[in-house]
N, C-alpha and C positions, 0 to 999 in steps of 0.2 A: 488744515489738511495735515494728516500724519505723514511726514516724510523720513521715517525711520527704516531701515532695513528690516525686512523680514525673512529674506534669505542671505547666507553669508557663506562665502569660501575663506575661510580662515588660513588656509595653508594647503600644502606646505610650499616655501619658494623653492624654485628650480625643478618643479614638478609638474608643470603645465598649467598653474592657475591662470596664466595670462590667456593662454589657448581656450580654456574651458569659460572663463569669463567673456570672451570674446565669441563663442559659440552661443552661449545661452543668452546673451544681451541681445541676439537677434530675433529673439522670439518677442512677439508683440506685446504677451503678458509681463515681459520681465523689463523691467527699468534698471540699468545697470548704473551706478553711481560714476558720475564724470570723474575721470583720472584714474578708476578702478581701486586706489588704495588710500582712502582718505585717514586711516589709521585712527578713528575717532575712538575706538574702545581700548587703544594700547595705552594711554596716559590719562591719568586723572584729570589734568588740564584741558584736553581735547574732548574728554566724555563731558566735562561742563558746559562746553560749546556745540555740544553735538546736534541741537536742534538748528542753530545758525549755520553749523558747515554743511548738514545735510540739506537745508532748504537751498542752499546755493547750488548744490552738486546733483539733485534728483529733479526729474520732469515733472514740474506741477501742473500741467496741462490736461493730465487724465490721471484716473486711478488706475494702475496695474495691480495684478494679482501679487506679484513680487517686485520688492525693490532691493537690489542686489549690491553686496559690498563684498570685494575680494581682497581685502588688504591680508597680507602675509605674515605680519606681526602678531595677528590676534591667538595665534597658536602658541608663542613663544612667550606672550605677555600673561603673567600668572594670572592677574586680575581681570582679564578679557571676558571668559565666560560670565562670571558675575555681573560685568556692567552689562553685557549684552541681555541677560536675565532681566535685570531690572528696567532695561529700556524696551525691549521687545521681548517678553516673555514667550510669546509663540513663534519665534524665529525657527527656521530650518537651516540645516548645514549640509554641505557637500565638501568632503575634505578628501584630497587627493594627494597620495603618497607615492614615492617611488623607493627603489632599493636604497636603503639608508647609507651605504657606503658610495654608491654612485651618485646619490643627492650631494654629498661632501665633494666629490670630484668635479661636479657640475657647478656648484655654488663657487668654488676655487675658480675654474675656468671663466666664469661670466665674469668675475672681479677681474681676472689676471686680462683679459681681452678688452676689459675696458679701462686698463691702465690704472686701477687701482692697487695693485701688488708688486711688490719689487723683490719679494723673498721667495726662494724655492717652497714647495709644498709642505713638507713636514716641519720645518721653524716656523712657518707661516701660521700653520695651523694650532702647532704647540703653543706658540705665544698666547694666541687668542683663547686657547682652551682655559687660560686661568681668569678671563673676564667674564662677566655674566651681563646678560641683556639689561640695558637700562632703557625703560619705557620713555624716559622723557628726552633723550637724544639720539635712541637707535631706529627711528625710522626714516631716515632720509635716502636710503635706497642701496647705501653701500656699506651695509653691517657685515660684519665678518664672523659671526659666531657659526663657524662651519659645523662644527660636529653637534653643538645645542641643538640646531635646527632640526637634526636628524634624531633626536631623541623623542622619537614619536610616542612610545608608551608612556612617559612622564606627562606628555603635553595632552595626548588624546584622552588620558585618564580624567584629565580636569573636565573636559565637556562632558564625558560620558555621567560623571558624578553630577553634574549640574543641569544637563537636559535628558540623559537617558539615551539607550541606543537608536529609540524608533524615530528620533529627532536628526539623526546623523545618517547621512549617506556616505559610506566610505568607499573611494575608486582607488584604481593604482595607475601611474602614469603608463606602465607596460601595456595594461588593458586598452587605454586611450589610443596609443600608438597603433597596436593591432587591429582595432576596431573602433575607430572613433564614432561612427554613426550608432552603433549597438550600445557605447557607452553613453552617447547622448539620448537615446531613447530610453535608456535605463533612467536618465536624470528627470527626464519629462514625465515618465511614469511615476518616480517618487513625487513629483511636484503637482501631480494630477493635472498635466496639461497635454493637449493635443500636439504631438512633434509638428513642426513648420514643414510646408511641402519641400524647401530648399536652404541649406544653410551653406556658407562660406566657410569652408573647413581649412583655410590657411593657418598654419601653426604660427604663434605669436612669441616675441620675446625669446628666441633661440640663440643658443651661445654659439657665435661662429668667429671666425678670424677676421681682425679688424686693422685698420690702419690708424696710427694713433701719433698725433704732432705734438711736439712738445717744443714749441718756438718760444726763444727767450723773452721775456718781458720787453727789453729794451727794443728788440726788433720789432715786436708787435706796435710798440708806441711809435716808432719810426713810421711803418706802414700807414698808421692811422693818421701822422702828423703831415704826410706829403700830400699834396694836390693831386686830384684823382686823374688829371691830364699826365703827370708825371709817373704815377703809379702804375699807369696802363703800359709805360715804356719799359718799366723794369722786370726783369724775370722772376717774379713773385712765386710761380708756381716752381720753378727751379731750385731757388732758395729754400722754399718750404720743404721740398723732398730731403734736403740735408738733415733736417729734425723730425722726418717721418720715418715710422717703422710698422712693418706688419707683425702683428702679434697671431699667434695661432694657439689654438687649446692645446693643452699639454696630455699627453698620454700617461697612464699610471699601471703599474705592476701588482705583482703580490706582496712585495714588501711594504707599499702604501697602503694596500688594501687590510694587510694585516696590523698595521699601524692605528688605521683608523676603527677597526673592527675591536681592538683592545680598549678603545676609548669609548665604544658604543656597547661594550659587551653587557653591562648591567641593565641598560634599558632595552636590549634585544631581549633580554629576559621578560621584562615587563612587557613587550608587544607579544610574545609568545603567550604569556598568561592570560594576555586580553583577547586572544585570539585574532590578532590584527595582522599579524607578520605573515605575508604572502608567499607562497611556494614560487611565485615568479621572481623573486628576488635571490637570484643566482648568485650574484656576486657576494653578498652578505651568507647566504646560505650555505656557502662551501665551507664556512668555519664553523657552523653550528653542528 
């Protein structure tokens, strides 16, 4: 049985890929890969193991019209389109993108609220701008290629060159927020599927404030070492509160917007040349 994907949502991260995957996976003719993001086409090593990886993550009980992979590293990984072409030549793509500057802000806030960032926005982004995506180590979920992931023009052109426009449905996050049912109907029409009668439209992987605990290792080892009968008598929650803080998403102004736009300027021109820059992207649009 062929258990390779025939439908891919390759990105972009922090643009609603998790929600879109969740919505589409509710259709009886779509089999979403377990875990959403196996990153099989990102690196050569994982690509060589593609049959084994997908065999364990897709439902083998029946043939679905589509098998869905939604790994968000497939846009930024330069060789991913060619690997997908070699493996699944008739694959279809649904790509969702948001305002490029707003995507950078959301990416930073997502990592910030999960405790992966200690620096302020500008030095953090500037430091990572000198690094480039490494397909062998950069798909663990905490990658920090903030601006590179918003270079839609460079990355989408690779897919257009390999697959052509008729194999790609391009959506915007703004559209999906405003009218999710209409966007889903557009997806099902593109896939030649009848929309299901009902879909759970709860949003997934939303960036929001979180409580982060940073308990010292010695204290954690102490709690694990003492008997349960003694641990229950000690004020564990109270002690934990000493090392817990609430982290909220940051807000950004025109200074940060201009900083990001300057880094994206050349790629914005590519987006315009490809006809993919959306009039809904108002934050970036005011600098054009």
